[in-house]
C-alpha positions as CSV (number, residue, x, y, z in Angstrom):
1,M,68.5,112.6,148.5
2,I,69.8,114.0,145.2
3,A,73.3,114.7,144.1
4,I,74.4,117.6,142.3
5,A,77.4,116.6,139.9
6,S,79.5,117.6,137.0
7,L,79.6,114.8,134.5
8,L,83.4,114.4,133.0
9,D,84.2,115.3,129.7
10,K,84.2,112.8,126.9
11,K,88.0,112.0,127.4
12,S,88.1,111.9,131.1
13,S,84.9,109.7,131.4
14,E,86.4,107.4,129.0
15,R,89.8,107.1,130.9
16,V,87.5,106.3,134.4
17,S,85.3,103.7,132.4
18,E,88.4,101.9,130.9
19,L,89.7,101.8,134.6
20,T,86.6,100.7,136.2
21,E,86.2,97.9,133.4
22,H,89.9,96.7,134.4
23,L,88.9,96.7,138.2
24,E,85.9,94.8,137.3
25,K,87.5,92.0,135.5
26,K,90.6,91.9,137.4
27,F,88.8,92.0,140.9
28,G,84.9,91.7,140.5
29,L,84.6,95.5,141.7
30,N,81.4,97.0,140.2
31,G,79.8,99.1,142.9
32,V,81.0,102.4,141.5
33,K,78.8,101.8,138.5
34,M,75.7,102.3,141.0
35,T,76.3,105.7,139.3
36,P,77.1,104.8,135.8
37,Y,78.5,107.9,134.6
38,P,81.9,109.4,135.6
39,H,81.4,112.3,137.6
40,L,82.6,114.6,140.3
41,T,80.1,115.2,143.0
42,L,79.6,118.8,144.3
43,L,76.8,118.5,147.0
44,T,74.0,115.9,147.9
45,A,70.7,117.4,149.2
46,E,67.3,116.6,150.0
47,V,65.4,119.1,148.2
48,P,61.4,118.7,148.5
49,D,60.7,121.3,145.1
50,N,62.8,119.6,142.2
51,E,61.4,122.0,139.7
52,E,62.7,124.9,142.3
53,L,66.1,123.1,142.2
54,K,65.9,122.7,138.2
55,Q,65.0,126.3,137.4
56,Y,67.8,127.5,140.1
57,L,70.6,125.3,138.3
58,E,69.6,126.6,134.9
59,Q,69.8,130.1,135.8
60,T,73.1,129.6,137.9
61,C,74.5,127.6,134.5
62,M,73.7,130.4,132.2
63,D,76.2,132.7,134.7
64,L,79.1,130.1,134.4
65,E,81.7,129.1,131.9
66,S,83.5,126.2,131.4
67,F,86.7,125.6,133.5
68,N,89.5,123.3,133.8
69,V,90.4,121.1,137.2
70,R,93.5,118.8,137.6
71,T,93.7,115.5,139.4
72,T,96.7,113.7,140.8
73,G,97.7,110.4,142.5
74,L,95.0,108.3,144.4
75,G,93.1,108.4,147.8
76,I,91.5,106.0,150.1
77,F,88.5,106.8,152.4
78,P,89.2,104.0,154.8
79,G,86.3,101.9,156.2
80,E,84.8,98.4,156.2
81,N,84.3,99.1,152.5
82,P,87.2,101.5,151.6
83,V,86.7,103.9,148.3
84,V,89.4,104.3,146.0
85,Y,89.4,107.7,144.3
86,I,91.3,109.9,142.1
87,P,91.6,113.4,144.1
88,V,90.6,116.4,142.0
89,L,92.9,119.5,143.4
90,R,90.9,122.3,144.5
91,T,91.3,125.6,142.7
92,P,89.6,128.9,143.2
93,A,87.1,128.3,140.0
94,L,86.0,125.1,141.6
95,N,85.7,126.8,144.9
96,Q,83.7,129.4,144.1
97,V,81.2,127.0,141.9
98,H,81.1,124.6,145.1
99,S,80.7,127.5,147.5
100,R,77.7,129.1,145.6
101,L,76.1,125.5,145.0
102,H,76.3,124.8,148.7
103,R,75.1,128.1,150.2
104,E,72.2,128.4,147.9
105,I,70.8,125.1,147.7
106,S,70.8,125.0,151.2
107,E,68.3,127.6,151.4
108,M,65.9,125.2,149.4
109,S,66.8,122.1,150.9
110,T,65.8,120.3,154.2
111,E,69.0,118.2,154.5
112,M,72.6,118.6,153.1
113,G,75.4,116.1,153.0
114,V,77.8,116.7,155.7
115,Y,80.9,115.8,153.8
116,Y,80.2,118.3,151.1
117,N,80.2,121.4,153.3
118,Q,83.0,123.9,152.3
119,N,85.6,122.5,155.1
120,L,85.2,118.8,154.4
121,W,84.6,118.7,150.9
122,L,87.5,116.5,149.3
123,P,86.5,116.5,145.6
124,H,87.4,113.3,144.1
125,I,86.3,110.8,141.2
126,S,85.5,107.3,142.5
127,L,87.1,104.2,140.7
128,A,85.7,101.7,143.9
129,L,83.4,101.9,146.6
130,G,80.6,99.5,148.0
131,D,82.1,96.3,147.3
132,T,85.7,96.7,148.3
133,T,87.3,95.3,151.3
134,P,90.6,96.3,153.3
135,E,92.3,93.0,152.2
136,M,92.0,94.1,148.5
137,L,93.5,97.4,148.9
138,G,97.0,96.0,148.4
139,P,96.2,94.3,145.1
140,V,93.9,96.9,143.9
141,L,96.4,99.7,144.5
142,A,99.4,97.6,143.0
143,F,97.3,97.5,139.9
144,L,96.4,101.1,139.7
145,C,99.8,102.1,140.2
146,N,100.5,101.1,136.5
147,F,98.5,104.4,135.5
148,N,99.0,108.2,135.3
149,F,96.2,110.0,137.4
150,N,97.7,113.7,136.3
151,W,95.0,114.6,134.3
152,E,93.3,117.8,133.2
153,I,89.4,117.9,132.9
154,T,87.1,120.5,131.9
155,L,83.8,121.0,133.7
156,D,81.1,122.2,131.6
157,N,77.9,121.1,133.3
158,L,75.8,120.8,136.4
159,T,73.9,117.6,136.6
160,I,71.1,116.3,138.9
161,L,71.8,112.5,139.8
162,Q,68.5,111.1,141.5
163,K,68.5,107.5,143.5
164,C,66.5,105.2,141.5
165,G,66.3,101.8,143.7
166,E,70.1,100.7,143.5
167,F,71.3,103.5,141.3
168,F,72.2,107.0,141.0
169,L,70.6,108.2,137.4
170,K,70.7,111.2,135.6
171,D,67.6,113.2,136.0
172,E,68.7,116.4,134.1
173,E,71.9,118.0,132.9
174,F,72.5,121.9,132.7
175,R,75.4,123.1,130.3
176,F,77.2,126.0,131.1
177,G,76.7,129.6,129.4
178,R,74.0,131.3,127.8
179,R,71.8,129.9,125.5
180,E,71.7,131.1,121.9
181,L,68.0,132.0,120.6
182,I,66.8,130.5,117.7
183,Y,64.6,132.0,115.4
C-alpha cells in the first residue's frame, strides 16, 4: 500500500516537527515519525504498476497550481491508540484535487484506502499516532492547548510515500506547474 500525500511547506513542516519533538521529549511519543516528513495524506492505494502511477502524477501536477489550505484546532481519532491531529479545513481547491486523484487512481489500483473516499476523508496533519494511549490524552492535549493551530499552508506537490519496513519513505515527489524547457 502506498500513500499519495502533499509534503508541507517549509514553515509548516518546521512547526509540525517542533511539536512532534516536544511530544517525544515530554511524553515519549515518536510513532508519528514512521513517516519522517510532515504531510497531508490525500489517499492510500494498492497500485500494481508504479511507473503508470508516476507518469500519471507527473502529468496531473503539470495542470495544478499551488494553493493554500487552513488548519484550526486539534482533533482525535479514538481507539486503543488514539491519533492526535491538526484538522485541515476542506476547501473547493483541496476537494477538487482529492476528488480527481481518488477517481483516477482508483482506476489503476486494486484497492483504495476506505478512509480516503470523498465521503469519509477528514484531511489532517498527524501529531501523535501508534504509541498513544487513552490515559495520556489528557496531559498531551493540555500541553498542546498552549499552541495556536490556525495556520495557512501552501500545497505545491504530490508525493508517493512507500512503506519500507516500519517506515513510510518518500519514493518520488512531483511539483505543481508546467516545467520550463532548458536549452
